[in-house]
Rosetta silent file (secondary structure, phi, psi, omega in degrees, C-alpha in Angstrom):
SEQUENCE: XXXXXXXXXXXXXXXXXXXXXXXXXXXXXXXXXXXXXXXXXXXXXXXXXXXXXXXXXXXXXXXXXXXXXXXXXXXXXXXXXXXXXXXXXXXXXXXXXXXXXXXXXXXXXXXXXXXXXXXXXXXXXXXXXXXXXXXXXXXXXXXXXXXXXXXXXXXXXXXXXXXXXXXXXXXXXXXXXXXXXXXXXXXXXXXXXXXXXXXXXXXXXXXXXXXXXXXXXXXXXXXXXXXXXXXXXXXXXXXXXXXXXXXXXXXXXXXXXXXX
SCORE:     score description
SCORE:     0.000 S_00000001
   1 L     0.000  -40.726 -179.801  -29.825   62.906   33.277 S_00000001
   2 H   -64.055  -43.639  178.873  -33.291   62.052   31.976 S_00000001
   3 H   -64.154  -41.699  179.554  -34.299   65.709   31.654 S_00000001
   4 H   -61.092  -46.973 -179.962  -31.007   66.531   29.959 S_00000001
   5 H   -65.524  -34.589  178.626  -31.388   63.718   27.425 S_00000001
   6 H   -63.285  -50.135 -179.741  -35.017   64.718   26.780 S_00000001
   7 H   -66.346  -37.389  177.232  -34.124   68.321   25.963 S_00000001
   8 H   -61.772  -41.687  179.767  -31.089   67.200   23.969 S_00000001
   9 H   -67.892  -43.395 -176.876  -33.271   64.915   21.900 S_00000001
  10 H   -69.241  -40.233 -171.500  -36.043   67.459   21.320 S_00000001
  11 H   -91.652  -32.830 -171.969  -33.818   70.440   20.526 S_00000001
  12 H  -113.825  -57.317 -167.924  -30.766   68.860   18.890 S_00000001
  13 H   -70.159  -43.796 -178.508  -31.020   65.208   17.944 S_00000001
  14 H   -64.734  -47.631  175.652  -34.474   65.085   16.342 S_00000001
  15 H   -60.184  -39.781  178.681  -33.893   68.109   14.050 S_00000001
  16 H   -66.679  -37.020  177.686  -30.477   66.765   13.092 S_00000001
  17 H   -63.408  -39.469  177.058  -31.969   63.345   12.408 S_00000001
  18 H   -63.526  -39.607  178.253  -34.524   64.964   10.090 S_00000001
  19 H   -65.104  -39.009 -178.305  -31.702   66.777    8.291 S_00000001
  20 H   -69.929  -34.784 -174.875  -29.724   63.556    7.907 S_00000001
  21 H   -81.908  -32.761 -171.819  -32.677   61.570    6.584 S_00000001
  22 H   -62.123  -41.343 -176.345  -34.175   64.086    4.118 S_00000001
  23 H   -62.709  -23.613 -173.301  -31.395   64.123    1.457 S_00000001
  24 H   -75.234   -0.017  168.880  -31.609   60.372    0.859 S_00000001
  25 H   -61.893  -26.637  178.897  -34.863   60.911   -1.016 S_00000001
  26 H   -80.432  -12.885 -173.141  -32.505   61.635   -3.903 S_00000001
  27 H    83.195  166.670 -178.693  -30.679   58.363   -3.403 S_00000001
  28 H   -61.312  -42.160  179.981  -26.966   57.931   -2.892 S_00000001
  29 H   -63.838  -40.692 -179.727  -26.232   58.976   -6.477 S_00000001
  30 H   -65.868  -43.085  177.973  -28.390   62.086   -6.151 S_00000001
  31 H   -63.546  -43.604  178.924  -26.750   63.190   -2.912 S_00000001
  32 H   -63.681  -36.935  179.192  -23.309   62.611   -4.388 S_00000001
  33 H   -65.810  -41.059  179.392  -24.302   64.559   -7.496 S_00000001
  34 H   -66.194  -48.808 -176.610  -25.454   67.540   -5.398 S_00000001
  35 H   -71.886  -23.747 -179.978  -22.364   67.585   -3.157 S_00000001
  36 L   -90.048   -1.006  178.933  -20.020   66.999   -6.093 S_00000001
  37 L   -63.600  139.977 -176.151  -21.324   69.907   -8.130 S_00000001
  38 H   -60.951  -37.261  179.876  -18.582   72.430   -8.913 S_00000001
  39 H   -66.332  -40.242  178.789  -20.676   75.341   -7.641 S_00000001
  40 H   -67.308  -43.038  179.510  -21.350   73.587   -4.335 S_00000001
  41 H   -62.701  -40.164  177.870  -17.689   72.657   -3.877 S_00000001
  42 H   -64.502  -39.395  177.997  -16.620   76.252   -4.548 S_00000001
  43 H   -66.902  -37.904  176.774  -19.149   77.484   -1.983 S_00000001
  44 H   -63.237  -43.664  179.864  -17.877   74.937    0.554 S_00000001
  45 H   -60.583  -42.307 -179.020  -14.292   76.060    0.008 S_00000001
  46 H   -70.275  -43.384 -177.824  -15.243   79.675    0.582 S_00000001
  47 H   -65.208  -50.561 -176.344  -17.461   79.009    3.598 S_00000001
  48 H   -78.365  -41.188  176.422  -15.116   76.667    5.444 S_00000001
  49 H   -64.076  -41.973  177.497  -11.867   78.231    4.270 S_00000001
  50 H   -65.132  -39.922  179.295  -13.180   81.694    5.089 S_00000001
  51 H   -65.543  -41.726  177.632  -14.427   80.576    8.509 S_00000001
  52 H   -64.616  -43.301  179.058  -11.063   78.991    9.356 S_00000001
  53 H   -65.032  -41.325  178.495   -9.180   82.078    8.188 S_00000001
  54 H   -63.432  -40.422  178.437  -11.529   84.377   10.108 S_00000001
  55 H   -66.762  -37.112  177.495  -11.069   82.303   13.262 S_00000001
  56 H   -65.935  -41.467  177.731   -7.285   82.393   12.819 S_00000001
  57 H   -65.386  -36.068 -177.602   -7.333   86.181   12.389 S_00000001
  58 H   -68.815  -24.215 -177.001   -9.573   86.526   15.442 S_00000001
  59 H   -62.849  -59.318 -179.521   -7.114   84.688   17.689 S_00000001
  60 H   -68.266  -38.714 -179.765   -4.300   87.292   17.903 S_00000001
  61 H   -66.491  -43.491  178.501   -6.650   90.265   17.499 S_00000001
  62 H   -64.686  -39.758  177.560   -9.037   88.935   20.134 S_00000001
  63 H   -63.271  -41.734  179.386   -6.190   88.165   22.520 S_00000001
  64 H   -62.856  -46.514 -179.849   -4.829   91.688   22.087 S_00000001
  65 H   -66.106  -40.276  177.469   -8.204   93.317   22.729 S_00000001
  66 H   -62.932  -38.589  178.108   -8.899   91.063   25.724 S_00000001
  67 H   -63.875  -42.264 -177.164   -5.465   91.960   27.122 S_00000001
  68 H   -65.539  -45.295 -175.054   -6.120   95.682   26.703 S_00000001
  69 H   -77.897  -14.901  178.212   -9.518   95.713   28.405 S_00000001
  70 H  -100.187  -29.459 -173.410   -8.368   93.529   31.312 S_00000001
  71 H  -104.737  -10.692 -176.171   -4.866   94.823   32.018 S_00000001
  72 L  -123.493  150.202  174.737   -5.142   98.557   31.281 S_00000001
  73 L  -118.410  121.297 -177.447   -7.228  101.412   32.663 S_00000001
  74 L  -153.886  157.794  178.811   -7.898  104.277   30.260 S_00000001
  75 L   -61.489  132.068 -179.713  -10.724  106.690   29.385 S_00000001
  76 L    88.667    6.982 -178.015  -13.368  104.980   27.300 S_00000001
  77 H   -63.953  -42.157 -179.608  -12.420  101.456   28.360 S_00000001
  78 H   -66.716  -34.574  177.265  -15.983  100.597   29.384 S_00000001
  79 H   -65.419  -44.557  177.194  -17.303  101.992   26.104 S_00000001
  80 H   -61.428  -41.668  179.868  -14.814   99.830   24.170 S_00000001
  81 H   -61.013  -41.037  178.890  -15.779   96.824   26.291 S_00000001
  82 H   -70.468  -36.407 -178.886  -19.460   97.352   25.458 S_00000001
  83 H   -65.316  -28.553 -179.543  -18.753   97.892   21.747 S_00000001
  84 L   -66.550  -17.842  178.616  -17.058   94.508   21.535 S_00000001
  85 L   -92.060   -2.055 -177.827  -20.437   92.894   22.221 S_00000001
  86 H   -57.125  -42.247  179.180  -22.184   94.675   19.352 S_00000001
  87 H   -60.405  -23.222  176.420  -21.821   91.734   16.912 S_00000001
  88 H   -70.279  -40.897 -172.603  -23.776   89.603   19.404 S_00000001
  89 H   -94.254  -25.226 -174.529  -26.738   91.991   19.511 S_00000001
  90 L   -72.993  128.808  174.790  -26.628   93.579   16.060 S_00000001
  91 L   -56.784  139.049 -173.477  -28.947   91.945   13.492 S_00000001
  92 H   -63.014  -32.995  178.715  -26.809   90.260   10.877 S_00000001
  93 H   -65.854  -39.019  177.997  -28.531   92.065    8.009 S_00000001
  94 H   -65.009  -42.331  177.940  -27.741   95.424    9.627 S_00000001
  95 H   -61.585  -41.875  178.789  -24.130   94.365   10.094 S_00000001
  96 H   -63.456  -42.068  178.025  -23.916   93.318    6.448 S_00000001
  97 H   -63.463  -41.894 -179.943  -25.327   96.623    5.234 S_00000001
  98 H   -65.103  -43.602 -179.890  -22.918   98.567    7.435 S_00000001
  99 H   -66.650  -39.457  178.936  -19.890   96.570    6.284 S_00000001
 100 H   -64.104  -41.391  178.352  -20.910   96.851    2.622 S_00000001
 101 H   -67.918  -34.689 -177.178  -21.280  100.622    2.921 S_00000001
 102 H   -73.610  -38.986 -174.945  -17.978  100.912    4.776 S_00000001
 103 H  -104.249    8.420  175.485  -15.893   98.786    2.398 S_00000001
 104 L   -65.654  159.869 -179.467  -17.617   99.657   -0.880 S_00000001
 105 L   -54.692  -27.021  176.761  -15.423  101.353   -3.527 S_00000001
 106 L  -105.883   15.662 -179.317  -16.919  104.697   -2.479 S_00000001
 107 L   -84.185  173.580 -177.868  -16.989  103.870    1.240 S_00000001
 108 L   -62.466  -37.203  179.620  -14.939  105.369    4.048 S_00000001
 109 L  -103.308  -37.005 -177.854  -12.508  102.467    4.105 S_00000001
 110 H   -63.134  -40.518  179.313  -13.077  100.799    0.743 S_00000001
 111 H   -62.485  -54.154  178.431  -12.208  103.903   -1.272 S_00000001
 112 H   -61.424  -38.737  179.927   -8.850  104.645    0.404 S_00000001
 113 H   -64.078  -40.127  179.287   -7.847  100.965    0.425 S_00000001
 114 H   -72.833  -35.157 -177.985   -8.509  100.600   -3.293 S_00000001
 115 H   -73.500  -40.840 -174.921   -6.868  103.920   -4.154 S_00000001
 116 H   -85.112  -40.578 -172.736   -3.717  103.445   -2.047 S_00000001
 117 H  -117.439   -9.166 -177.082   -3.144   99.691   -2.227 S_00000001
 118 L    76.700   19.270 -178.603   -5.417   98.455   -4.994 S_00000001
 119 L   -90.427  120.420  174.006   -7.370   96.316   -2.524 S_00000001
 120 L  -104.200  116.551 -173.399  -10.992   95.744   -3.428 S_00000001
 121 L   -97.049  -58.194 -176.608  -12.845   94.402   -0.394 S_00000001
 122 L   -65.706  143.750  175.912  -16.573   94.641   -1.000 S_00000001
 123 L    65.798   29.550  174.973  -18.192   92.181   -3.450 S_00000001
 124 L  -138.847  169.571  174.476  -15.131   89.898   -3.412 S_00000001
 125 H   -57.934  -28.058  176.886  -14.066   86.903   -1.276 S_00000001
 126 H   -61.901  -34.977  176.715  -12.113   89.394    0.854 S_00000001
 127 H   -64.123  -34.963  176.335  -15.430   90.939    1.837 S_00000001
 128 H   -62.104  -44.384 -179.671  -16.590   87.531    3.024 S_00000001
 129 H   -62.188  -42.465  179.508  -13.528   87.266    5.274 S_00000001
 130 H   -59.832  -46.271  179.937  -14.164   90.745    6.707 S_00000001
 131 H   -64.129  -39.427 -179.118  -17.768   89.852    7.569 S_00000001
 132 H   -70.283  -36.127  174.815  -16.757   86.523    9.121 S_00000001
 133 H   -63.429  -39.635  179.992  -14.061   88.168   11.252 S_00000001
 134 H   -58.018  -42.107 -177.128  -16.687   90.659   12.436 S_00000001
 135 H   -85.292  -23.876 -176.624  -18.947   87.885   13.733 S_00000001
 136 H   -88.110  -28.701 -173.454  -16.183   85.561   15.013 S_00000001
 137 H   -57.504  -44.994 -178.219  -14.015   88.082   16.899 S_00000001
 138 H   -60.243  -28.774 -179.401  -16.272   88.562   19.965 S_00000001
 139 H   -67.128  -40.869  177.027  -16.237   84.837   20.694 S_00000001
 140 H   -64.787  -43.976 -178.038  -12.456   84.810   21.011 S_00000001
 141 H   -62.468  -51.192 -175.013  -12.470   87.930   23.174 S_00000001
 142 H   -73.632  -16.519  174.363  -15.170   86.778   25.579 S_00000001
 143 H   -81.930  -39.425 -177.955  -13.649   83.312   25.883 S_00000001
 144 H   -79.697  -33.832 -172.133  -10.149   84.549   26.695 S_00000001
 145 H   -55.473  -50.843 -178.819  -11.156   87.526   28.854 S_00000001
 146 H   -64.621  -34.284  176.971  -12.359   85.682   32.008 S_00000001
 147 H   -66.470  -39.524  179.374   -9.316   83.394   31.981 S_00000001
 148 H   -67.318  -36.296  177.561   -7.055   86.409   31.614 S_00000001
 149 H   -65.552  -37.727 -178.002   -8.790   88.174   34.516 S_00000001
 150 H   -83.099   -9.070 -178.205   -8.282   85.156   36.773 S_00000001
 151 L   -71.438  123.713 -177.188   -4.667   84.670   35.725 S_00000001
 152 L   -69.976  141.118  177.559   -2.432   85.555   38.628 S_00000001
 153 L   -80.571  -10.549 -176.344    0.189   88.233   38.100 S_00000001
 154 H   -64.217  -38.330  179.676    2.555   86.497   40.529 S_00000001
 155 H   -64.690  -39.740  177.859    3.821   84.063   37.890 S_00000001
 156 H   -66.363  -41.334  179.459    4.611   86.953   35.537 S_00000001
 157 H   -66.529  -38.020  178.074    6.351   88.865   38.307 S_00000001
 158 H   -64.862  -41.413  178.209    8.363   85.788   39.292 S_00000001
 159 H   -63.410  -39.064  179.086    9.475   85.304   35.689 S_00000001
 160 H   -65.588  -40.453  179.410   10.514   88.957   35.509 S_00000001
 161 H   -67.895  -23.908  177.895   12.541   88.700   38.718 S_00000001
 162 L   -86.274    3.776  174.296   14.327   85.656   37.288 S_00000001
 163 L    97.834    8.184  179.971   15.470   87.724   34.326 S_00000001
 164 L   -73.560  140.915  174.741   12.867   86.781   31.719 S_00000001
 165 L   -75.650  171.226 -179.911   12.098   89.370   29.091 S_00000001
 166 H   -64.261  -39.236  178.966    8.547   90.461   28.411 S_00000001
 167 H   -65.058  -40.999  178.201    8.411   88.323   25.286 S_00000001
 168 H   -65.302  -37.462  178.225    9.691   85.280   27.186 S_00000001
 169 H   -64.643  -43.023  179.192    7.102   85.834   29.918 S_00000001
 170 H   -66.258  -42.211 -175.787    4.306   86.024   27.402 S_00000001
 171 H   -74.497  -32.243 -173.065    5.520   83.014   25.439 S_00000001
 172 H  -109.172  -13.805 -177.867    6.342   80.707   28.352 S_00000001
 173 H  -117.264  -52.050 -172.860    4.030   81.825   31.157 S_00000001
 174 H   -78.384  -53.602 -174.529    0.960   83.637   29.840 S_00000001
 175 H   -62.038  -40.273  176.382    0.219   81.935   26.516 S_00000001
 176 H   -59.726  -34.893  178.234    0.442   78.330   27.834 S_00000001
 177 H   -72.132  -29.177 -178.237   -2.168   79.203   30.465 S_00000001
 178 H   -91.056   -9.954 -171.978   -4.408   80.833   27.862 S_00000001
 179 H   -57.042  -46.417  178.291   -3.977   78.196   25.157 S_00000001
 180 H   -61.216  -39.440  179.447   -7.103   76.101   25.996 S_00000001
 181 H   -67.445  -39.807  178.364   -9.246   79.242   26.166 S_00000001
 182 H   -63.386  -41.325  179.483   -7.817   80.542   22.878 S_00000001
 183 H   -66.533  -37.334  175.841   -8.542   77.204   21.220 S_00000001
 184 H   -63.633  -44.619  176.932  -12.095   77.265   22.599 S_00000001
 185 H   -61.480  -37.569  176.316  -12.573   80.769   21.236 S_00000001
 186 H   -61.242  -45.988 -179.416  -11.211   79.601   17.891 S_00000001
 187 H   -64.393  -42.461  179.003  -13.727   76.753   17.780 S_00000001
 188 H   -66.543  -41.766  178.430  -16.658   78.978   18.738 S_00000001
 189 H   -63.589  -41.184  177.438  -15.638   81.640   16.234 S_00000001
 190 H   -63.180  -46.321 -178.593  -15.304   79.051   13.476 S_00000001
 191 H   -61.911  -37.576  178.651  -18.668   77.496   14.302 S_00000001
 192 H   -70.632  -39.060 -174.104  -20.331   80.911   14.249 S_00000001
 193 H   -75.785  -34.268 -171.991  -18.656   81.998   11.025 S_00000001
 194 H   -66.903  -28.114  179.593  -19.185   78.853    8.967 S_00000001
 195 L  -103.566    9.083 -177.654  -22.957   79.188    9.054 S_00000001
 196 L   -66.205  139.241 -178.005  -23.114   82.991    8.817 S_00000001
 197 L  -130.110  -56.707 -170.267  -25.523   84.278    6.198 S_00000001
 198 H   -59.812  -45.853 -176.757  -27.031   87.697    6.838 S_00000001
 199 H   -78.209  -13.190 -176.230  -23.886   89.780    7.231 S_00000001
 200 H   -89.739  -41.224 -170.154  -22.119   88.043    4.319 S_00000001
 201 H   -65.287  -24.452 -178.487  -24.593   88.272    1.463 S_00000001
 202 H   -79.253  -25.524 -176.032  -24.595   92.083    1.449 S_00000001
 203 H  -107.484  -13.104 -172.965  -20.820   92.433    1.132 S_00000001
 204 H   -79.440  -31.799 -172.516  -19.930   89.264   -0.789 S_00000001
 205 L    90.182  -26.149  172.969  -21.421   90.048   -4.186 S_00000001
 206 L    56.131   41.575  176.768  -22.724   86.452   -4.320 S_00000001
 207 L   -85.865  124.414  179.869  -21.082   85.589   -7.620 S_00000001
 208 L   -55.168  138.231  178.549  -21.239   81.824   -8.331 S_00000001
 209 L    72.029   -1.849 -178.043  -17.855   80.101   -8.110 S_00000001
 210 L  -123.065  -62.643 -174.474  -16.298   83.318   -6.744 S_00000001
 211 L  -131.520   32.601 -179.838  -17.990   84.827   -3.697 S_00000001
 212 L  -101.184  128.291 -178.007  -20.981   82.575   -3.095 S_00000001
 213 L   -96.136  161.237 -176.900  -21.249   80.894    0.310 S_00000001
 214 H   -64.405  -42.459  177.264  -22.835   77.526    1.083 S_00000001
 215 H   -57.591  -32.509  177.569  -25.738   78.887    3.205 S_00000001
 216 H   -66.575  -37.991  177.064  -26.777   81.014    0.220 S_00000001
 217 H   -62.754  -35.859  177.071  -26.927   77.906   -1.967 S_00000001
 218 H   -62.885  -43.837  177.884  -29.257   76.318    0.585 S_00000001
 219 H   -62.448  -40.376  178.870  -31.558   79.339    0.339 S_00000001
 220 H   -60.657  -43.889  179.320  -31.437   79.136   -3.468 S_00000001
 221 H   -66.333  -37.315  178.529  -32.471   75.471   -3.375 S_00000001
 222 H   -66.730  -38.530  178.505  -35.283   76.216   -0.921 S_00000001
 223 H   -65.422  -25.649  177.012  -36.610   78.999   -3.155 S_00000001
 224 L   -92.286    8.255  179.309  -36.742   76.454   -5.977 S_00000001
 225 L    61.050   25.801  177.132  -38.614   74.034   -3.660 S_00000001
 226 L   -97.819   72.447 -171.209  -35.761   71.558   -3.986 S_00000001
 227 H   -67.082  -36.523 -178.899  -35.807   70.646   -0.321 S_00000001
 228 H   -65.992  -40.609  177.485  -33.855   67.407   -0.632 S_00000001
 229 H   -66.221  -39.520  175.942  -30.961   69.159   -2.399 S_00000001
 230 H   -61.583  -41.908  178.123  -30.959   71.899    0.245 S_00000001
 231 H   -66.374  -34.246  177.894  -30.848   69.234    2.930 S_00000001
 232 H   -64.002  -43.136  177.351  -27.990   67.490    1.104 S_00000001
 233 H   -64.656  -41.460  176.527  -25.921   70.691    1.168 S_00000001
 234 H   -62.540  -37.601  177.440  -26.813   71.149    4.831 S_00000001
 235 H   -63.732  -41.410  176.905  -25.763   67.568    5.533 S_00000001
 236 H   -62.158  -42.656  177.504  -22.391   68.202    3.910 S_00000001
 237 H   -63.706  -40.965  179.875  -21.905   71.325    6.029 S_00000001
 238 H   -61.874  -45.127 -178.140  -22.950   69.405    9.149 S_00000001
 239 H   -64.812  -46.129  179.793  -20.489   66.572    8.499 S_00000001
 240 H   -65.179  -41.991  179.412  -17.545   68.871    7.799 S_00000001
 241 H   -62.957  -43.556  179.693  -18.328   71.100   10.783 S_00000001
 242 H   -61.899  -42.390 -179.344  -18.628   68.106   13.087 S_00000001
 243 H   -63.611  -45.386 -178.842  -15.308   66.680   11.912 S_00000001
 244 H   -65.994  -44.460 -179.467  -13.439   69.969   12.379 S_00000001
 245 H   -67.601  -33.515  176.306  -14.990   70.667   15.800 S_00000001
 246 H   -63.858  -44.644  177.437  -14.278   67.095   16.909 S_00000001
 247 H   -61.804  -40.180  178.042  -10.599   67.497   16.027 S_00000001
 248 H   -64.647  -41.320  178.978  -10.499   70.812   17.903 S_00000001
 249 H   -65.664  -39.908  177.562  -12.100   69.244   20.982 S_00000001
 250 H   -64.592  -40.158  177.825   -9.629   66.356   20.935 S_00000001
 251 H   -64.715  -41.105  179.455   -6.744   68.809   20.628 S_00000001
 252 H   -65.386  -40.494  177.577   -8.125   70.870   23.488 S_00000001
 253 H   -63.488  -38.436  178.989   -8.461   67.799   25.705 S_00000001
 254 H   -65.312  -38.160  177.748   -4.877   66.869   24.936 S_00000001
 255 H   -65.003  -41.804 -179.698   -3.718   70.351   25.936 S_00000001
 256 H   -67.057  -39.295  176.993   -5.624   70.155   29.221 S_00000001
 257 H   -65.529  -35.593  177.282   -4.204   66.722   29.986 S_00000001
 258 H   -64.930  -38.048  178.127   -0.731   68.039   29.247 S_00000001
 259 H   -69.890  -35.025  179.812   -1.247   70.888   31.723 S_00000001
 260 L   -69.038    0.000    0.000   -2.563   68.479   34.342 S_00000001
């Protein structure tokens, strides 16, 4: 316990304490002025709203991909399994450049999407969502996959013998067992996406009040040597992230208690 608390204090608590204390150099009014700025609020809405939306999109897509790589055998399955880990290893700047080139108006996907449907992805808030889904999706997959591998097929077979349809089996047998893992993957994906910087700035366009994310505002303040304002924005992100993750953890505990 002593070693654990020591490492927790050195790695987590002391840096967070420094972040919490630094903004108050501006005073309460100064911190409120920074966090209440229209540009900062717009960046918060995009960062947190985009992260929540990306995590929501990652849930069904991640579950589908985890189901495919665990329940089916097909040529190239191992290659697909390895490719799903690329966002973990790929430098975020490289990912951002690749996504920007792919979804640009003259890109392989951006051109056809804009021509056929009128959808402009790159350099818009939609591009931010695409980048955040890219970084959040592997967390959902790798969280659900081991639970899905350990899930016994006997319960599914018993439901089928009792006359349940495939949809009923998935809804009443499989998904309840996977729900805590899916919620954990959602929380991890959200936490990863909300602070993402490198892969977003290349595809977002970074237009103030439109496609500018909160981490970029922190960098802008640091470049202007306004460290207290940067810390104030970071403090706001920390507080909101903590509140959302706390609610998710409480919900997850309630689900586990319900299963018990």
